[in-house]
Legacy VTK file of the C-alpha trace (Angstrom):
# vtk DataFile Version 3.0
C-alpha trace
ASCII
DATASET POLYDATA
POINTS 52 float
8.132 6.015 -9.240
4.500 6.269 -10.333
3.869 2.761 -9.023
5.183 3.776 -5.603
2.855 6.778 -5.523
-0.088 4.568 -6.477
0.838 2.091 -3.744
1.003 4.939 -1.219
-2.395 6.302 -2.284
-4.071 2.891 -2.180
-2.384 2.113 1.134
-3.639 5.399 2.564
-7.170 4.532 1.452
-7.042 1.096 3.016
-5.482 2.536 6.173
-8.265 5.106 6.379
-10.855 2.354 6.148
-9.157 0.519 9.000
-9.026 3.812 10.905
-12.747 4.265 10.285
-13.405 0.840 11.772
-11.309 1.682 14.821
-12.991 5.088 15.059
-16.413 3.465 15.097
-15.273 1.338 18.022
-14.735 4.508 20.040
-11.176 5.688 19.364
-12.252 8.954 17.740
-11.188 10.849 14.631
-7.418 10.631 15.200
-7.727 6.946 14.293
-8.606 8.004 10.726
-5.510 10.165 10.412
-3.188 7.619 11.984
-4.668 4.856 9.833
-4.181 6.870 6.651
-0.606 7.815 7.479
0.248 4.280 8.506
-1.357 2.831 5.406
0.672 5.146 3.189
3.995 4.643 4.980
4.053 0.920 5.749
4.040 -0.341 2.115
6.851 2.048 1.196
8.925 0.899 4.163
8.304 -2.761 3.357
9.208 -2.358 -0.327
12.476 -0.595 0.489
14.330 1.856 -1.750
13.494 1.895 -5.472
15.773 0.119 -7.878
16.330 -3.145 -6.026
LINES 1 53
52 0 1 2 3 4 5 6 7 8 9 10 11 12 13 14 15 16 17 18 19 20 21 22 23 24 25 26 27 28 29 30 31 32 33 34 35 36 37 38 39 40 41 42 43 44 45 46 47 48 49 50 51
């Protein structure tokens, strides 16, 4: 479980960096939030439920 939380935190950080890049291109601050949420959720969805 701790590994999943770490993956979510690192994914959120990487997603925020991507959101910052998109924000600097003119999309605005919502790109940071969407990038962070997407970065946290996508790895957990790809990995599937724990215990497989």
